[in-house]
C-alpha positions as CSV (number, residue, x, y, z in Angstrom):
1,M,-8.6,-2.1,-28.8
2,L,-11.1,0.3,-28.4
3,W,-14.9,0.2,-30.2
4,D,-16.9,2.6,-30.6
5,S,-20.6,2.7,-31.2
6,F,-22.2,5.1,-33.4
7,E,-25.7,4.0,-32.5
8,E,-25.2,4.8,-28.9
9,P,-22.8,7.2,-27.3
10,G,-20.6,4.8,-25.9
11,H,-17.8,3.0,-26.4
12,L,-16.3,-0.2,-25.3
13,L,-12.7,-1.2,-24.4
14,W,-12.3,-4.4,-25.6
15,R,-8.5,-5.7,-24.9
16,L,-6.5,-4.0,-22.8
17,L,-3.1,-6.1,-22.0
18,V,-0.4,-4.9,-20.3
19,D,3.1,-7.1,-20.0
20,S,3.0,-9.1,-16.5
21,R,6.8,-7.5,-16.0
22,H,5.0,-4.2,-16.0
23,Q,1.7,-5.0,-14.1
24,R,0.9,-3.5,-10.5
25,R,2.4,-0.2,-11.6
26,G,0.0,1.9,-12.4
27,H,0.2,1.7,-16.2
28,G,-3.2,-0.1,-16.5
29,R,-5.3,2.2,-14.7
30,A,-3.3,5.6,-16.6
31,V,-4.3,3.9,-19.6
32,V,-7.7,3.0,-18.8
33,E,-8.4,7.1,-17.4
34,A,-6.8,8.7,-20.5
35,V,-9.3,6.2,-22.9
36,A,-12.0,7.5,-20.2
37,Q,-11.2,11.2,-20.8
38,H,-10.5,10.9,-24.8
39,V,-14.2,9.5,-25.1
40,R,-15.6,11.2,-22.9
41,A,-14.6,14.2,-25.0
42,Q,-16.0,12.9,-28.1
43,G,-19.5,12.8,-26.4
44,A,-19.9,9.8,-24.7
45,T,-21.8,8.9,-21.6
46,A,-20.1,5.8,-20.7
47,L,-17.1,3.2,-21.1
48,E,-17.9,0.1,-21.1
49,V,-15.1,-2.7,-20.8
50,S,-15.8,-6.7,-21.0
51,A,-13.7,-8.9,-18.8
52,H,-13.7,-13.1,-18.2
53,E,-14.5,-14.0,-14.8
54,G,-12.2,-15.7,-12.7
55,D,-9.0,-16.4,-11.2
56,G,-6.7,-13.3,-12.6
57,G,-9.4,-11.9,-14.5
58,P,-9.5,-8.1,-14.9
59,R,-12.8,-7.6,-13.1
60,P,-11.8,-6.6,-9.9
61,F,-9.6,-4.1,-11.4
62,Y,-12.3,-2.1,-13.7
63,E,-14.7,-2.6,-10.5
64,S,-11.7,-0.7,-8.7
65,L,-11.5,2.3,-11.0
66,G,-15.7,2.6,-10.5
67,H,-16.9,0.2,-13.6
68,L,-19.9,-1.6,-12.8
69,P,-21.6,-5.0,-14.1
70,T,-24.2,-3.9,-16.6
71,G,-26.2,-7.7,-16.6
72,E,-24.7,-8.6,-20.3
73,V,-22.5,-11.2,-21.7
74,I,-20.6,-11.1,-24.6
75,G,-18.3,-13.2,-26.7
76,D,-17.6,-16.3,-25.4
77,G,-18.7,-15.4,-21.4
78,E,-17.1,-12.2,-21.1
79,V,-19.1,-9.7,-18.5
80,V,-19.8,-6.1,-19.3
81,L,-19.1,-3.4,-17.3
82,S,-19.7,0.1,-17.7
83,L,-18.4,3.3,-16.1
84,Q,-20.4,6.5,-16.6
85,L,-18.9,9.6,-17.3
86,V,-19.4,12.7,-16.7
87,P,-20.3,14.9,-19.5
88,H,-17.2,17.0,-20.6
89,P,-17.1,20.6,-19.8
90,R,-17.0,22.8,-22.6
């Protein structure tokens, strides 16, 4: 689920679910990279994600893709991580 902020040039990838039978095969990485390309083409300067902390949480996955914690916490304790996007070449 992708949420785009109309107040700021950024987007939040709120949920990314990959069936456990298909995890660790690169599908999640490919999806996040495609979403990043999509929002960058729309002029976004960042792609944010939210993640629950703890065992089995996606934070290490997102950090491996370059997302850094923003210090923000949303919802029921999800940390926000942000990937800075290089402007799309025109």
